[in-house]
N, C-alpha and C positions, 0 to 999 in steps of 0.2 A: 656766547660764554654760558656755561652750565650754571644753574642757579645754586647748586650745592656750595659754591664759593661764598655765597651771601647768607647762608642758612644760620639762624640762631637755633641751636638744637633744643629739643623738647625739655631737656634737664635744666635749661636756663629760662624756660617760658612758664609763666603762671597759667595753669589750665584749671578748668572746673569740670566736674562731672555733671551730666544732665540730672543726676539725682540730688545734687546740692540744692539748698533752698535759696530763695530770693535774698533772704537776709545774709546768708553766707556770701553770696555773690557781691552784694552791696558792701559788706565789710572788707572783703578781699580787694575789690576794685578801689575802694577808698584808700586802703592801706598802701597799695602799690601805685596809686594815682593813674589807673588805667581806665580808659573809656570803653574798651572792648576786650573780651577774653575768649579764647578758643574753648569749646566744649569737647571733651574726650571721654568716650565711654569706658566701661570696665575692661574691654578687650583692646583698648588703646586706639580705637578708631575715632577719627575726627567726625563729629556729628553736627557741627555748626559753630557759630560765634554768637555770644550774647553781648549786647551793648547796653550802655547806660540808657539809651533811648528806649530799648525794649523794656527795661525795668520800669522806667518812668511811665510808659504807655500802659503797662500792666497796672500800676498803681492808680493812674488816672481813670482807667476803664473798669476798675473794681472799687466802687465808692465805699463799700463796707470794709474795705481792707485798711487796717492800720499797721503801724510798724511791727507790732507783736505778731500780727497775722502773717507777716512775710516769712516767718519760721515754718509755716505749713505749706507753702507753695514751692513746688520743685521747679527747677529751671526748664525741665522738659515740658512743663505745662505753660510756659510763658511764650506767647506768639512772638516770632521774630519778624521784623519789618524788612530785613534784607537777608537774602540767601547768599551768604558769603561762601563761594565755592573754593575748594583747595586747588592747588596745582601740584602736578606730579614732580618728583625730584629730578627726573631726567629732562625737564623742560629747559628752555633757553631763557636768558634774562629778557629778551625782547618780548616774551609772552607776558611779562609782569606789568608793563607800563599801564595798560588800560585797567588792570585790576587795582593798581595802586592809586589811581585817580579816585576811586570810590571808597577805599578802605585804608585803615592805618597800617595794616599788615596783611600779608598773604599767607594763609596756612599751607603747609607742604606735607604731602603724604607719599607713602611708597605705593607700589603697584597693588597692594592689598587694602589700601585705604587707611593704613596705620599712620597716625600722626607722628611726624618726625621733627617738626619745628615750624618756625615762621621766617618770613623775610619781611623786614620792616620797610615801610615807605622811605625812610631816610636813606637806607642803603641803595635803594633803586634810584632815587633822585641823585645821590652822589655819583653813582655809576654813569648816569646820563650826563651829568654836569661835567665830569672828567672827560667823557667822550667828546663833548662839544668843545671843550678847551683844547684837546689834542688836535682836533680838526682845524682849529683856528690858527695853530702854530705853523 
C-alpha cells in the first residue's frame, strides 16, 4: 500500500525553519507538546528534525548559555544526535516499519526533496495491527 494514504499533509504539521532560534523551538514545542519537529528551509525542502534531546544537549554542552541566550542560537547551529531521513511519497508502507521503531514520525518528501508531510508512528502501528487481526480471522 502506498504511504500517501497515511500522510498528514504539511499544512497540518508544525515545522520550524533552521533559521529559528532555540528559544522559538522550545516555546513552540512546549505549546504543541511535541518532542520533535521537522526543519524545513525557505525553499520548502526538508533539512532534518530537531528533538528535545538535541536542545537539551546543546544547553548542557554550552555552560555559559542561559535561557536568554537561547534567543541568539539558530537551530541550524544545534548539533543533531540522529539523522532522521525522509522517505519519498511513492514508497510503500512496508518501508516505514523500521523507521518508525526509531522515531515518532517519518518525514515525507517529493522527488525534489520538498517536504510534503509526515506519517506518524501511530498510523503505522495501526496499519500493522489491523493486518495482523485480518490474518487471524
